[in-house]
N, C-alpha and C positions, 0 to 999 in steps of 0.2 A: 560471327554473331553480331547482331545489330545492337546499337546503343540503346534503342528503346526497350528491348528485351532485358538487357542488363540492368537498366534503370528500374524496370518493373520488378525484377527479382530482388533488387536491393530494397525497394519499398516493401515488397511482400515479406521478406525476412525481418525487416525492422518491425512491421506490424505484428508479425507472429511473435517476436520476442517481447513486444510491448504487452500483448494479451497474456502470454504465458507468465510474465512477471506479476501482472495484476492477479491472476489466478493463484500463483504461488504465494503471494503476500496475504491473500485471503484465507488460504487453508493452512498455512504454516503456523505452528504454535508460537505465541508471542510471550516473552518473559514479563511477569509482573502485571499482566492484563487479564481480564476475564475473556470468556469465549466470544463476547459480542464484538469486541474490537472498537467500541465507541470511544474509549479512552477516559471515561468518567471514573472507572474504578481505580485508575492509577493517579488520580488527582491528589495533590498534597494540600490539605486544608489546615496544616499546622500554623501557617502565618495569618490566617484569617482571624480577625479579632472576634471574640465572643460577644454577642449583642444581648445575651440574656441578662436581665436585671432583677 
């Protein structure tokens, strides 16, 4: 086996792992968050001062 082929296969497997991880993170259910995954539903506003007068 030639070094270029081995290097190419390592890069290919790493890219495949990276894409699979992104897909898995997007479709897996997240605890304490809504389905959109934007993060605004999990924000803690308890320490924000109330500005209503």
